[in-house]
C-alpha positions as CSV (number, residue, x, y, z in Angstrom):
1,M,-34.9,0.4,-1.6
2,L,-35.8,0.2,2.3
3,T,-34.6,2.7,5.0
4,Y,-34.9,2.0,9.2
5,N,-33.5,4.6,11.5
6,L,-33.1,3.8,15.1
7,H,-31.4,5.4,18.4
8,L,-29.5,2.7,20.4
9,T,-28.6,3.4,24.1
10,P,-26.6,2.0,26.9
11,A,-30.0,0.4,28.4
12,D,-30.4,-1.4,25.1
13,K,-26.8,-3.0,25.5
14,A,-27.7,-3.8,29.0
15,R,-31.1,-6.0,28.0
16,S,-28.7,-7.6,25.5
17,P,-25.5,-7.3,23.8
18,Y,-27.5,-8.1,20.5
19,F,-30.2,-6.0,18.9
20,Y,-32.4,-7.3,16.3
21,V,-33.8,-5.3,13.3
22,P,-36.4,-7.5,11.6
23,F,-37.1,-6.8,7.6
24,D,-39.1,-8.5,5.0
25,V,-37.6,-10.4,2.1
26,P,-40.1,-10.6,-0.9
27,A,-40.6,-14.2,-2.4
28,G,-38.3,-14.5,-5.3
29,T,-35.5,-12.7,-4.1
30,T,-32.0,-13.8,-5.0
31,R,-29.9,-11.0,-3.5
32,L,-29.9,-8.7,-0.6
33,D,-27.7,-5.7,0.0
34,V,-27.7,-4.0,3.5
35,T,-25.9,-0.9,4.3
36,M,-25.3,0.1,8.0
37,R,-24.5,3.9,8.8
38,Y,-23.6,5.6,12.3
39,E,-20.9,7.9,13.5
40,G,-18.4,5.4,14.8
41,A,-15.9,6.3,17.6
42,S,-13.5,4.9,19.9
43,D,-16.7,4.5,22.3
44,C,-19.0,3.9,19.8
45,I,-18.7,0.5,17.8
46,I,-21.5,-1.6,16.4
47,D,-21.1,-4.8,15.0
48,L,-23.4,-6.1,12.0
49,G,-24.7,-9.5,11.0
50,C,-27.7,-11.2,9.6
51,A,-30.2,-14.0,10.0
52,D,-32.7,-15.3,8.0
53,P,-36.2,-16.7,9.3
54,R,-35.1,-19.7,10.6
55,L,-32.7,-18.4,13.3
56,G,-34.0,-19.0,16.7
57,D,-32.9,-17.8,20.5
58,F,-29.5,-19.0,21.3
59,P,-28.5,-21.7,20.8
60,S,-29.8,-22.0,17.3
61,E,-28.3,-24.3,14.4
62,Q,-30.0,-22.6,11.4
63,G,-30.5,-19.3,9.9
64,F,-27.6,-17.6,10.1
65,R,-26.5,-15.8,7.2
66,G,-23.3,-14.0,8.2
67,W,-21.2,-11.9,10.8
68,S,-18.5,-9.4,9.9
69,G,-18.5,-7.6,13.4
70,G,-17.3,-4.1,13.0
71,A,-15.0,-4.6,10.2
72,R,-17.9,-3.7,7.4
73,D,-20.7,-1.6,7.2
74,R,-22.4,-3.1,4.4
75,F,-23.0,-6.7,2.8
76,F,-24.8,-8.7,0.6
77,V,-26.3,-12.1,0.5
78,A,-27.6,-14.0,-2.7
79,T,-28.1,-17.4,-3.9
80,D,-25.0,-17.7,-5.6
81,D,-22.2,-15.6,-4.1
82,A,-22.1,-13.3,-0.6
83,T,-19.6,-10.9,0.9
84,P,-16.8,-12.6,2.8
85,G,-18.2,-13.8,6.1
86,Y,-21.8,-14.0,4.8
87,V,-23.5,-17.3,3.6
88,H,-24.9,-17.5,0.4
89,G,-27.3,-19.9,-0.9
90,A,-31.3,-20.3,-0.5
91,M,-33.2,-17.0,0.0
92,P,-36.5,-18.0,1.9
93,A,-39.0,-15.2,1.9
94,G,-40.5,-13.9,5.3
95,T,-39.0,-12.1,8.0
96,W,-35.0,-11.8,8.2
97,R,-33.1,-9.9,10.7
98,V,-30.1,-7.7,11.1
99,I,-28.0,-8.6,14.0
100,L,-26.5,-5.5,15.5
101,G,-23.8,-6.4,18.1
102,L,-23.6,-3.2,20.9
103,Y,-20.0,-3.8,21.4
104,R,-19.6,-0.2,22.5
105,V,-22.4,2.4,22.8
106,P,-21.5,5.8,24.4
107,E,-23.7,7.6,27.3
108,H,-25.7,9.7,24.7
109,G,-26.6,7.0,22.4
110,V,-26.0,6.5,19.0
111,D,-28.1,7.1,15.8
112,V,-28.1,4.0,13.3
113,E,-29.6,3.9,9.6
114,L,-29.9,0.7,7.8
115,A,-30.7,0.7,4.1
116,F,-32.0,-2.6,2.5
117,A,-32.0,-3.3,-1.3
118,F,-33.7,-6.2,-3.3
119,D,-33.0,-8.0,-6.3
120,D,-34.9,-10.6,-8.3
121,A,-32.7,-11.3,-11.2
122,P,-32.0,-15.1,-12.2
123,R,-29.1,-16.2,-10.5
124,L,-27.5,-19.9,-9.9
125,H,-27.9,-21.8,-6.8
126,V,-24.4,-22.4,-5.6
127,P,-24.0,-25.2,-2.9
128,P,-21.2,-25.1,-0.3
129,P,-18.1,-26.9,-0.7
130,Q,-17.8,-30.1,0.7
131,R,-14.9,-31.1,3.2
132,P,-11.9,-32.9,1.7
133,R,-9.9,-35.3,3.7
134,P,-6.1,-34.9,2.5
135,V,-3.6,-37.4,4.0
136,R,0.1,-37.5,3.8
137,K,1.4,-40.6,4.9
138,G,3.9,-41.1,7.6
139,A,4.4,-40.8,11.5
140,G,6.2,-37.9,12.8
141,W,6.4,-34.4,14.0
142,Y,4.2,-31.9,12.2
143,R,4.2,-28.2,12.5
144,G,0.9,-25.8,12.4
145,D,-0.8,-22.8,13.4
146,L,-4.2,-22.8,15.2
147,H,-5.1,-19.6,15.2
148,C,-5.4,-17.0,12.2
149,H,-7.9,-14.9,10.2
150,T,-8.7,-13.7,6.7
151,F,-11.1,-11.0,5.3
152,H,-13.8,-13.2,5.9
153,S,-14.0,-11.5,9.4
154,D,-11.5,-8.6,10.4
155,A,-8.2,-9.2,8.4
156,K,-7.5,-7.2,5.3
157,G,-6.0,-10.5,3.3
158,S,-7.4,-13.1,1.2
159,P,-7.3,-16.6,2.0
160,E,-5.0,-16.8,-1.0
161,L,-2.6,-14.6,0.7
162,L,-2.9,-16.4,4.0
163,H,-2.5,-19.7,2.2
164,A,0.9,-18.5,0.5
165,A,2.0,-17.3,4.1
166,A,1.5,-20.8,5.6
167,K,3.6,-22.3,2.7
168,Q,6.3,-19.7,3.4
169,A,6.5,-20.7,7.0
170,G,6.7,-24.2,5.8
171,L,3.7,-25.5,7.9
172,D,2.0,-28.7,7.5
173,F,-1.5,-28.0,8.9
174,L,-3.5,-24.7,9.5
175,A,-6.7,-23.9,11.4
176,V,-8.4,-20.8,10.1
177,A,-10.6,-19.4,12.9
178,D,-12.4,-16.3,11.4
179,H,-14.6,-14.6,13.8
180,N,-18.2,-16.2,14.4
181,T,-18.0,-17.3,10.6
182,T,-17.2,-20.7,8.6
183,T,-17.4,-18.9,5.3
184,Q,-13.6,-19.1,4.8
185,R,-14.2,-22.8,3.8
186,R,-15.3,-21.6,0.5
187,Y,-11.4,-21.3,-0.3
188,F,-9.9,-23.5,2.3
189,H,-12.0,-26.9,1.6
190,A,-11.1,-26.7,-2.0
191,H,-7.4,-26.3,-1.3
192,S,-6.6,-28.5,1.7
193,S,-4.0,-30.7,0.5
194,P,-1.5,-33.6,1.7
195,E,1.1,-30.7,1.3
196,L,-0.9,-28.2,3.8
197,V,-3.9,-29.7,5.7
198,F,-6.7,-26.9,6.4
199,V,-8.3,-27.8,9.9
200,R,-11.7,-26.9,10.2
201,A,-12.2,-24.0,12.9
202,M,-14.3,-21.0,14.1
203,E,-13.4,-18.4,16.6
204,V,-16.5,-17.8,19.0
205,T,-16.2,-14.1,19.5
206,T,-18.0,-12.2,22.4
207,A,-17.1,-9.3,24.4
208,E,-16.7,-11.3,27.6
209,G,-14.3,-14.1,25.9
210,H,-13.1,-15.8,22.6
211,A,-12.9,-19.6,22.1
212,N,-11.9,-21.6,18.9
213,V,-13.8,-24.3,18.1
214,F,-12.0,-27.0,15.9
215,G,-13.2,-29.9,13.7
216,V,-16.9,-29.0,13.3
217,D,-18.7,-28.6,10.1
218,D,-21.4,-26.5,11.4
219,W,-21.6,-22.8,12.3
220,I,-21.6,-22.5,16.0
221,D,-24.0,-19.8,17.7
222,F,-21.6,-17.5,19.4
223,R,-24.5,-15.2,21.0
224,M,-23.9,-16.0,24.6
225,T,-25.6,-13.4,27.0
226,R,-25.3,-15.3,30.4
227,R,-22.1,-16.3,31.9
228,E,-23.4,-19.8,32.2
229,D,-24.1,-20.1,28.6
230,A,-20.4,-21.2,28.0
231,H,-21.4,-24.7,29.3
232,K,-24.2,-24.8,26.7
233,L,-21.5,-24.1,24.1
234,S,-19.3,-26.6,25.3
235,Q,-22.2,-29.3,25.3
236,I,-22.8,-28.3,21.7
237,V,-19.2,-28.7,20.6
238,R,-19.1,-32.1,22.3
239,E,-22.3,-33.2,20.6
240,K,-20.9,-32.4,17.4
241,G,-17.6,-34.3,17.8
242,G,-15.6,-31.0,18.0
243,L,-12.8,-29.7,20.3
244,L,-13.3,-26.3,22.2
245,S,-9.9,-24.3,23.3
246,I,-10.2,-21.0,25.1
247,N,-8.1,-18.5,23.8
248,H,-5.9,-15.8,25.3
249,D,-6.9,-15.8,28.6
250,K,-5.1,-12.6,29.3
251,P,-5.7,-8.7,29.1
252,T,-7.2,-7.3,27.1
253,I,-9.7,-10.3,26.1
254,P,-9.7,-12.6,29.0
255,W,-12.3,-15.5,29.3
256,D,-14.8,-14.2,31.8
257,Y,-17.5,-17.0,31.4
258,E,-17.7,-19.7,33.9
259,L,-15.1,-22.3,32.7
260,P,-16.8,-25.1,31.0
261,R,-15.6,-28.5,29.8
262,I,-12.7,-27.5,27.4
263,D,-10.2,-29.7,25.6
264,C,-7.3,-27.1,25.2
265,M,-6.2,-24.0,26.2
266,E,-4.5,-21.5,24.3
267,V,-1.1,-20.9,26.5
268,W,0.6,-18.9,23.8
269,Q,-0.8,-16.2,21.3
270,Q,1.2,-14.1,19.1
271,A,5.1,-13.1,20.3
272,W,5.7,-14.3,23.8
273,F,6.0,-10.7,25.0
274,A,2.2,-10.3,24.5
275,R,1.3,-10.9,28.2
276,N,1.6,-14.8,27.5
277,R,3.0,-15.2,30.9
278,I,-0.5,-14.4,32.0
279,S,-1.9,-17.2,30.0
280,L,0.8,-19.7,31.2
281,R,0.1,-18.9,34.8
282,R,-3.8,-19.6,34.2
283,Y,-2.9,-22.7,32.8
284,Q,-0.6,-23.7,35.4
285,E,-3.1,-23.0,38.1
286,R,-5.6,-24.9,36.1
287,L,-3.6,-28.1,35.9
288,A,-2.7,-27.8,39.6
289,S,-6.6,-27.5,40.5
290,G,-7.0,-30.9,38.6
291,W,-7.7,-30.1,35.1
292,K,-6.4,-32.1,32.3
293,L,-6.3,-29.3,29.4
294,S,-4.0,-29.6,26.3
295,A,-1.6,-26.8,25.9
296,I,-1.7,-25.1,22.2
297,G,-0.6,-22.0,20.9
298,G,-1.8,-19.9,17.5
299,S,-0.3,-16.6,16.1
300,D,-3.7,-15.0,16.0
301,Y,-2.2,-13.6,12.6
302,H,-4.8,-11.2,11.0
303,Q,-3.4,-11.5,7.1
304,P,-2.5,-8.2,5.7
305,A,-3.4,-7.1,2.3
306,R,0.4,-8.4,1.2
307,L,2.4,-11.1,2.0
308,L,4.9,-10.1,4.8
309,P,8.6,-11.7,4.9
310,E,9.2,-14.2,7.6
311,G,9.8,-12.7,10.9
312,P,8.6,-12.7,14.8
313,L,5.4,-11.0,14.3
314,V,3.8,-13.0,11.5
315,L,2.1,-16.2,11.1
316,A,3.0,-19.4,13.0
317,R,4.6,-17.2,15.9
318,P,4.4,-19.4,17.8
319,T,4.1,-23.0,16.2
320,T,2.2,-25.8,17.5
321,V,4.0,-29.2,16.9
322,L,2.3,-32.4,17.3
323,W,3.3,-35.9,17.0
324,L,1.1,-37.5,14.4
325,P,0.6,-41.3,12.9
326,E,0.0,-39.7,9.8
327,L,-0.7,-35.9,8.6
328,S,-4.7,-35.4,8.3
329,E,-7.3,-33.3,10.0
330,D,-8.4,-36.2,12.0
331,A,-5.0,-36.8,13.6
332,V,-4.4,-33.2,14.4
333,L,-7.7,-33.2,16.3
334,A,-6.6,-36.4,18.0
335,A,-3.1,-35.1,19.0
336,M,-4.8,-31.6,20.1
337,K,-7.1,-33.3,22.3
338,K,-4.6,-36.0,23.7
339,G,-2.0,-32.9,24.1
340,L,0.8,-35.1,22.3
341,G,3.0,-32.0,21.4
342,Y,4.4,-28.8,22.6
343,V,4.5,-25.2,21.4
344,T,7.6,-23.4,20.1
345,E,8.6,-20.0,19.2
346,S,8.4,-20.5,15.2
347,P,8.5,-23.2,12.5
348,R,12.1,-23.5,13.3
349,G,12.1,-22.8,17.2
350,P,13.3,-25.4,19.5
351,H,12.1,-28.8,19.7
352,L,11.1,-30.1,23.3
353,A,9.4,-33.7,23.7
354,L,8.8,-34.7,27.0
355,T,8.4,-38.8,28.1
356,V,8.1,-40.3,31.2
357,D,9.4,-43.9,31.1
358,G,8.8,-43.6,27.4
359,A,5.1,-42.4,27.5
360,P,4.5,-39.3,25.5
361,M,3.1,-36.1,26.6
362,G,-0.5,-36.5,27.2
363,S,-0.1,-39.7,29.2
364,T,-1.3,-40.8,32.3
365,V,1.5,-42.8,34.3
366,I,2.2,-44.2,37.6
367,G,5.8,-42.7,38.1
368,G,9.2,-43.1,36.6
369,R,12.3,-41.4,35.0
370,A,11.4,-38.1,33.0
371,E,13.4,-37.3,30.1
372,A,13.4,-34.3,27.7
373,H,14.4,-34.1,24.4
374,V,15.8,-30.7,23.3
375,I,17.1,-29.4,20.0
376,G,18.4,-25.9,19.0
377,A,18.4,-24.2,22.5
378,A,21.9,-24.9,23.2
379,G,22.9,-22.4,26.2
380,D,19.5,-21.8,27.3
381,L,17.5,-23.2,30.3
382,L,15.2,-26.0,30.9
383,A,12.8,-25.3,33.8
384,W,10.4,-28.4,35.2
385,Y,7.0,-27.8,36.7
386,D,4.4,-30.0,38.7
387,A,1.2,-28.7,40.5
388,S,3.7,-27.0,43.3
389,G,5.4,-24.8,40.6
390,E,8.9,-24.7,39.2
391,I,10.7,-28.0,41.1
392,A,14.2,-27.9,38.9
393,R,16.1,-26.0,36.6
394,M,19.0,-27.0,34.0
395,P,21.5,-25.7,31.9
396,I,21.0,-26.9,28.1
397,D,24.4,-27.5,27.0
398,G,24.1,-29.3,23.7
399,V,22.3,-28.6,20.5
400,D,20.5,-32.1,20.6
401,Q,20.5,-32.9,24.2
402,K,18.4,-35.2,26.5
403,L,17.9,-34.1,30.0
404,S,16.2,-36.4,32.7
405,L,15.0,-35.7,35.9
406,E,14.6,-38.0,39.1
407,A,11.8,-36.6,41.0
408,A,8.3,-37.5,42.6
409,P,6.1,-35.1,40.8
410,Q,2.7,-33.6,41.9
411,K,-0.2,-34.3,39.6
412,F,1.6,-33.6,36.4
413,L,5.0,-32.8,34.8
414,R,5.6,-30.4,32.2
415,C,8.6,-28.5,31.2
416,E,9.8,-25.2,29.5
417,I,12.5,-23.6,27.7
418,L,14.0,-20.3,28.7
419,A,15.8,-17.9,27.0
420,H,19.6,-17.4,28.4
421,A,22.2,-17.4,25.7
422,S,19.6,-16.6,23.2
423,H,17.8,-13.7,25.1
424,V,19.4,-10.9,24.0
425,A,19.5,-11.9,20.0
426,L,15.6,-12.7,20.3
427,V,14.7,-9.0,21.9
428,E,17.0,-7.3,19.3
429,E,15.1,-9.6,16.7
430,F,11.5,-8.3,18.1
431,R,12.7,-5.0,18.3
432,A,13.7,-4.7,14.8
433,A,10.2,-6.0,13.8
434,V,8.6,-3.3,15.7
435,G,10.8,-0.6,13.9
436,D,10.3,2.9,15.0
437,A,6.6,2.1,16.2
438,R,5.8,2.1,20.1
439,L,6.2,-1.2,21.8
440,P,2.9,-3.1,21.6
441,W,0.8,-4.5,24.2
442,G,1.7,-1.8,26.7
443,L,5.0,-3.1,26.9
444,T,8.1,-1.2,28.5
445,E,11.8,-1.4,27.9
446,A,12.3,-2.6,31.4
447,E,9.7,-5.4,30.8
448,L,11.1,-6.5,27.8
449,E,14.9,-6.6,29.3
450,A,13.5,-8.6,32.3
451,E,10.7,-10.8,31.5
452,P,11.7,-14.5,31.4
453,L,11.4,-15.3,27.6
454,R,9.7,-18.8,27.0
455,R,11.1,-20.3,24.0
456,A,8.9,-23.6,23.6
457,I,6.4,-25.2,26.2
458,S,5.4,-29.0,26.3
459,N,2.4,-30.3,27.2
460,P,1.9,-32.4,30.5
461,V,2.4,-35.9,31.5
462,Y,-0.1,-36.5,34.3
463,F,0.4,-38.8,37.2
464,A,-2.2,-41.2,38.6
465,P,-3.1,-40.5,42.2
């Protein structure tokens, strides 16, 4: 047993948001246990992680052994197993480090105690699971959630429960993006199937912004300390053949780094009322300035310790719907990159497919007649947008209807379904889900009644100059 005591101050945080505590792991060690103790408070939150001797400065590709953020105060790493969020495997002798994330440090500082225990009992060496490649044949619209969490980061629920929630919602694909770790794949690689394809994901999580990395096997270093480090992150993801999407660019965790080259933007996270109008406005502004970004959505659902019934505050609210030639991870990633799909309120939410002279969303065209195919939104409104903002608004009269627009859009064209006839029922459903609790996200009753409620958002079609 080994114990370290240290005192952390705001000056430590000012030097770097990450504080490293070195310790030596003896040769022959097969299991390491670490416990952290400190007096936590609303202004005092210390994150916890671990690295072996191979981890270098940002950006590093080897040596990461786990991250639990502020969700845990202890972990173990062994050759055959590890705490969720931590990487099991070979235990090289030498100088390891505990990584402390200085998320919130009070003015008077904080005392932290770290206790280490080492064990050399014989244990198997268990390799990580291999990525499967399940395929479901058949072209069509497929539904998924691109942002959710398990107890491999800061949720209470297991991968098994999240899997059950995805099946309950009727999803076709799911991206489990636990914070700063990929160890959730111990379960999801083994259980990906043609019935429910799991897409590799990780949420790069810092105090200055969050981003999802999709379609990359490796752990991605999250330890950005400068605003320009986001460009290095983007370069690494591109080199590894993945996609990068910034998440929930709105209060309380907006994207405060320089905006790097990205593929997607999460324009809708959690229920619509969770300040998504701010994310959508920023998306519109970026499109208007010339960016080509695919709009995606994700519930950011943190699976609880039990399976909850369907409702407006659970998994797949919202749902990303993609047109795929087949259901596979590769097809999902390709459609995400192109923007061949839309975001809707739930797995059974309104359908919204935009074409221009037959060219689908994500295409670049010279011009032509725009058509929006809308299903399941009778009595609501269809709003059309280009680089100048809203250019038209039309009533949706039928259950299954095609609405057309004759215009000369600037740079791009996209559309949204706005709740009109459905507004009262949707607000009441939301209130019922909240129950007796205070309205979330700082919402007021006046905002709940007055805010334009989106039911679906299409990806753009772009116009050649």
